[in-house]
N, C-alpha and C positions, 0 to 999 in steps of 0.2 A: 363473157359479156362483150360482144363486139360493140363498137361505138358506131354512131351514125351522125351525119351532118344534117341539121335541120335547114329549112328554107330561110332561116335568118342569116345564113352565110352571106358574106359580102365579097367573096372571091378575092380575099386579100393575098392569097398564094403563100401563106405562112406555113400551113399544115403539111402540104404535100411533100416538100423536101425533107421534112423532119421525121417522116414515118419510116422506121427501120425495116418494116415488112413490105414496103411498096403497096400498101393497102389503099392508099388515097389517090384518086385520079379525078380529073375534070369530067363531070357528067354533062348532060345537055345544057344545064343552066348553072349548076353549082357543083362544088366538089362532092364526091361520094366516097364512102368507105366500103371496101369489099369485106363482108363479114367472114369470109373463108380465110382471109389473110390477117385480119385484125386480132392481135393478142393483147390489146390495151397496153402494149409495150412490155408485157411480162417477158422476162428473159433478157430484155435490153435495158430498161430503165425502171426506176421505182414508181414512176407516174407516167400516164399517157402523155407523150410530148405534144400531140395536137391539142389536147384539152388545156395543157399548161400555157400554150402559146396563142390560142384563139382569142382575138380581141373582143369578140362579141358573145362568147360563151354559148356557142351553138352546137356543141358536140356532147350530147348525153349518151347514156347506155341505150343500145337498141333494144326495145322491149320484145322484139321477136327473136332475138339472138342472145338470150341470157345463158352465160356459161360460168361454171365454177372456176376457181383458181387452178385446180388440177386440170380441167379441160383446156384452159388457156395455156398452161405449161406444156401439155401434150401437143397442142397446136403449134407452139413455138418449136418444140423438138421436131415435129413433122416438117415444118417449113424450113428450118435451118439445118437439120441433121445433127444438131448439137444438144447435149443434155444440159439442163439447168444446173448450175453449180450453186449449192446453198452457201449463204454467207454465214460464217462461223464467228460468233462474238468472242473476243479475247478478253 
């Protein structure tokens, strides 16, 4: 489920540097998320960093790019060349 930035974006510049996949860039008017690079931070963090930091809550799931957890993990592995290491509870 790639994320997207709605037109409620205030261009605060908080999200772009926090994206571990470099999926966020400045568009013509507001920031945009490349759905081919967005993994919702799967493989990097427990929660999407842009969503956590956005002061106006304008980053929902993109309805045209719905992906399963397995698809997001595969995208992470394709983008980084690294496998996801499962966390084992002790």
